[in-house]
C-alpha positions in Angstrom: 127.3 187.9 92.7 123.6 187.6 91.7 122.2 184.2 91.0 120.1 183.8 88.0 117.6 181.1 87.2 116.1 180.4 83.8 112.7 178.8 83.8 110.2 178.0 81.1 106.7 179.3 81.5 103.7 179.4 79.1 102.4 182.7 77.7 99.3 182.4 79.9 101.4 181.9 83.0 103.5 185.0 82.1 100.3 187.0 81.6 99.0 185.9 85.0 102.3 186.8 86.6 102.3 190.3 85.0 98.6 190.9 86.0 99.2 189.9 89.6 102.3 192.1 89.8 100.5 195.1 88.4 97.5 194.5 90.8 99.9 194.3 93.8 101.6 197.6 92.8 98.2 199.3 92.3 96.8 198.1 95.6 99.9 199.3 97.4 99.8 202.8 96.0 96.0 203.2 95.7 94.6 206.2 97.6 91.3 204.3 98.3 89.9 204.3 101.8 90.4 201.1 103.7 86.7 201.1 104.7 84.4 201.5 101.6 81.6 202.7 103.9 83.6 205.9 104.5 83.9 206.6 100.8 82.9 210.1 99.7 80.6 210.4 96.6 80.1 213.4 94.4 76.6 213.9 93.0 77.3 212.0 89.8 78.6 209.0 91.8 75.5 209.2 94.0 73.3 209.0 90.9 75.1 205.8 89.9 75.1 204.4 93.4 71.5 205.1 94.3 69.4 202.0 93.5 66.6 204.0 91.8 69.0 206.0 89.6 67.3 209.3 90.3 67.7 212.3 88.1 70.2 215.0 89.1 67.3 217.5 89.6 65.6 215.0 92.0 68.8 214.9 94.2 68.9 218.8 94.2 65.3 218.8 95.3 66.2 216.4 98.2 69.1 218.7 99.1 66.9 221.8 99.2 64.3 220.0 101.3 67.0 218.7 103.6 65.9 215.1 103.2 69.2 213.6 102.1 72.4 213.7 104.2 75.0 215.8 102.5 78.2 217.8 103.1 78.9 221.0 101.3 82.4 222.4 100.6 82.2 225.7 98.8 79.8 225.1 95.9 80.4 221.3 95.8 78.2 218.8 97.5 79.5 215.5 98.8 77.8 212.4 100.2 79.3 209.9 102.7 78.4 206.4 101.4 77.7 205.1 105.0 75.2 208.0 105.6 73.5 207.3 102.3 73.2 203.6 103.1 71.7 204.5 106.5 69.3 207.0 104.9 68.2 204.4 102.3 67.6 201.8 105.0 65.7 204.3 107.2 63.2 205.0 104.5 62.3 201.3 104.3 58.5 200.6 104.4 57.3 197.7 106.5 55.0 195.1 105.0 51.4 194.6 106.3 52.5 191.3 107.8 55.3 192.9 109.8 53.0 195.7 111.0 50.4 193.1 112.1 53.0 191.0 113.9 54.3 194.2 115.7 50.7 195.1 116.7 50.1 191.6 118.0 53.3 191.7 120.0 52.3 195.0 121.5 48.8 193.9 122.4 50.2 190.7 123.9 52.6 192.6 126.2 50.1 195.2 127.2 
């Protein structure tokens, strides 16, 4: 025999219970990668992810010049989020102060 319990809850508590239950089910059946850095982006997602929001034509120019890391499958182009993050970080420009500090360190050691 199944035991049943009757309880009284407010509408907001019921709403919270339903939302939490739905989130739990979606998380369980979600095909998302466990590591967001290994997420694959298509060109439209890259345009949204890139901090400068470049035009699609700009990304195609980067592709033809070979300056952006990309993977091609047939006619489609995909980008690995971790490679894009690394590429963005590698194109960082150093400030004059950092360059001066590095020069002083070099001169001190040599």
